[in-house]
C-alpha positions in Angstrom: 98.8 77.8 124.3 101.7 75.9 125.9 104.2 78.0 127.7 106.9 77.6 124.9 104.6 77.5 122.0 105.1 79.9 119.1 102.4 82.0 118.3 101.8 82.6 114.4 100.8 86.2 115.5 103.6 87.1 117.3 105.9 88.3 114.2 104.4 86.9 111.0 102.3 90.1 110.4 105.7 92.2 110.2 107.1 89.6 108.1 104.2 89.7 105.7 104.9 93.2 104.7 108.5 92.6 104.2 107.4 89.7 102.0 104.9 91.3 99.8 106.4 93.9 98.7 104.5 96.0 96.5 107.3 96.3 93.9 110.2 95.6 94.8 110.8 92.4 94.0 109.4 92.8 90.6 111.4 96.1 89.9 113.6 94.5 87.6 110.3 93.6 85.5 109.4 97.2 84.9 111.6 98.6 82.1 113.9 101.5 82.9 112.4 105.3 81.8 114.3 105.3 78.6 112.9 101.7 77.1 109.2 103.0 78.3 109.0 106.4 77.0 111.4 106.3 73.6 108.1 106.8 71.2 104.9 107.4 73.6 103.3 110.7 74.3 104.6 113.5 76.0 102.0 112.9 78.4 103.2 108.8 78.7 106.7 110.4 79.3 105.1 112.6 82.0 103.4 109.9 83.8 106.7 107.8 83.8 108.6 110.4 84.8 106.4 111.4 87.9 106.0 107.8 88.9 109.7 107.4 88.6 110.0 110.7 91.2 107.9 109.0 93.2 104.8 111.3 92.9 102.4 108.8 91.8 99.1 111.2 92.0 100.7 113.0 89.5 101.5 109.9 87.4 97.8 108.8 87.4 96.6 112.3 86.3 99.5 112.3 83.5 98.4 108.3 82.6 94.7 109.0 82.5 95.2 111.7 79.9 97.9 109.5 77.9 95.4 106.8 77.4 92.3 109.1 76.8 95.0 110.3 73.6 95.6 106.7 72.8 99.0 105.8 73.5 100.7 103.2 71.3 100.8 100.2 74.1 97.6 101.2 76.6 98.7 97.8 78.7 101.9 99.8 79.9 100.3 103.0 80.7 97.2 100.5 82.8 100.2 98.7 83.9 102.3 102.1 85.7 98.2 103.3 87.0 97.9 100.4 88.8 101.6 100.6 90.5 100.8 104.6 91.4 97.4 103.4 92.8 98.8 100.4 94.7 102.1 102.8 96.0 98.8 105.0 97.2 96.9 101.9 99.2 94.2 102.5 96.5 93.6 98.4 95.8 90.4 98.3 94.5 91.1 100.9 91.7 95.0 99.1 91.3 93.1 95.7 90.6 90.9 97.3 88.3 94.2 98.7 86.4 95.8 95.0 86.3 92.0 93.4 85.9 92.7 95.8 82.3 96.4 95.1 81.3 95.1 91.4 81.7 92.6 92.1 80.0 95.0 93.8 76.9 97.6 91.5 77.1 96.8 88.2 79.2 100.5 86.7 79.0 101.6 89.9 81.1 103.0 88.0 84.1 103.9 90.9 86.4 99.8 92.2 86.3 98.8 89.1 87.6 101.7 89.3 90.9 100.8 92.6 91.5 97.0 91.9 91.3 97.4 89.1 93.6 99.3 91.3 95.8 96.6 93.7 96.4 94.0 91.3 96.4 96.1 89.7 99.1 95.9 93.0 101.3 92.5 92.9 100.7 91.8 89.7 102.2 90.7 88.4 99.1 92.9 85.5 99.6 91.3 82.8 96.8 91.4 84.8 94.2 95.0 85.8 95.4 95.6 82.4 95.0 94.0 82.0 91.5 96.3 84.9 90.2 99.4 83.4 91.6 98.8 80.1 89.9 98.1 81.9 86.7 101.2 84.2 87.7 103.4 80.8 88.1 102.1 79.0 85.0 103.9 82.4 83.4 106.9 82.4 85.3 108.0 78.6 87.0 110.8 79.4 87.6 110.4 82.8 90.2 110.8 82.2 93.3 109.4 85.4 94.6 105.9 84.2 93.5 105.8 81.1 95.4 106.4 83.0 98.3 103.6 85.1 98.1 101.0 82.2 97.5 102.5 81.1 100.6 101.8 83.7 102.9 98.4 83.8 100.4 97.5 79.9 101.4 99.0 80.8 105.1 96.0 83.4 105.4 93.7 80.5 104.2 94.6 78.4 106.9 96.1 75.8 104.2 99.3 75.4 106.3 101.2 72.3 104.9 100.3 73.7 101.5 102.1 77.2 102.5 105.4 75.3 103.8 105.5 73.4 100.5 105.5 77.3 98.0 108.2 77.9 101.0 110.1 74.9 99.9 109.6 75.8 96.2 110.9 79.0 96.7 113.9 78.3 98.7 114.8 75.6 95.9 114.7 78.3 93.5 116.8 80.8 95.6 118.5 79.8 98.7 119.6 82.7 99.8 115.9 83.7 100.3 115.3 84.9 103.9 111.9 85.5 103.7 111.4 82.6 102.4 113.0 80.6 105.5 111.1 82.8 108.1 107.5 82.6 107.0 108.2 78.8 106.9 109.5 78.6 110.0 106.9 80.8 111.6 104.3 78.4 109.6 106.1 75.1 111.1 106.2 76.9 114.8 102.3 77.3 114.4 101.8 73.8 113.1 104.0 72.6 116.7 106.9 71.7 114.6 109.1 73.7 117.1 112.8 72.3 116.1 111.9 72.4 112.3 111.1 76.0 112.7 114.1 76.7 115.1 115.9 75.4 112.1 114.5 77.5 109.4 114.1 80.8 111.3 118.1 80.1 112.3 118.5 80.1 108.8 116.5 83.0 108.3 118.5 85.4 110.8 121.8 83.9 109.3 120.7 85.5 106.2 119.4 88.6 106.8 122.3 89.6 109.0 124.6 88.7 105.9 122.8 90.9 103.8 123.0 93.6 106.4 119.2 92.9 107.2 119.9 93.9 110.5 116.2 95.1 111.7 114.6 91.6 110.1 117.9 90.2 111.7 116.6 91.1 115.0 113.1 90.0 114.5 113.6 87.0 113.7 116.1 86.5 116.9 113.5 88.0 118.7 111.4 84.9 117.4 114.0 82.6 118.2 114.0 83.2 121.6 110.9 83.0 122.0 110.4 79.4 120.7 113.4 78.3 123.0 
């Protein structure tokens, strides 16, 4: 490697963690507690409350009991089960839960998205991309799906395709620092140093303006390594 060539492993793994939030970017798709629980069983309500409080094991226990009691909309219970298992790092179980959601409701975009996140974490990149593809079919204007599909493609070694996804994410949301950062890192891995620095500088500016100091500093360090 040339002295000023950027290694994709130097900061990419750190940014991956931040670009693949388990349920941060799609938190707005989870209905508020009241709308989840108004007509469901008491155990379902308890599961929702436990999830909202961050007590994921209690949520799992309550939701499993609620499913046995035949909740009105079991896809919602399985979806919260999936999130809870994902939060606990139980990825295989989370995937099984999301698969059940999709079986019950084949158009539930967040189930495909979250299942793709879990599959990416497990290194099942081809399957993850397939889920992201379906999520994009259902929600073609969601920049976060393109961002995370780009990450999965990058992990497959499909760097140009990853760049295309990051670019699409940026077209949908020009304030998405993670897309600029990951695109910059991928360009650097391809040897496009000047373009990489431009993207990373844009990411750094966005992170600074958004008060994301840790990310700002990480990207600044990356820029300094490239120069």
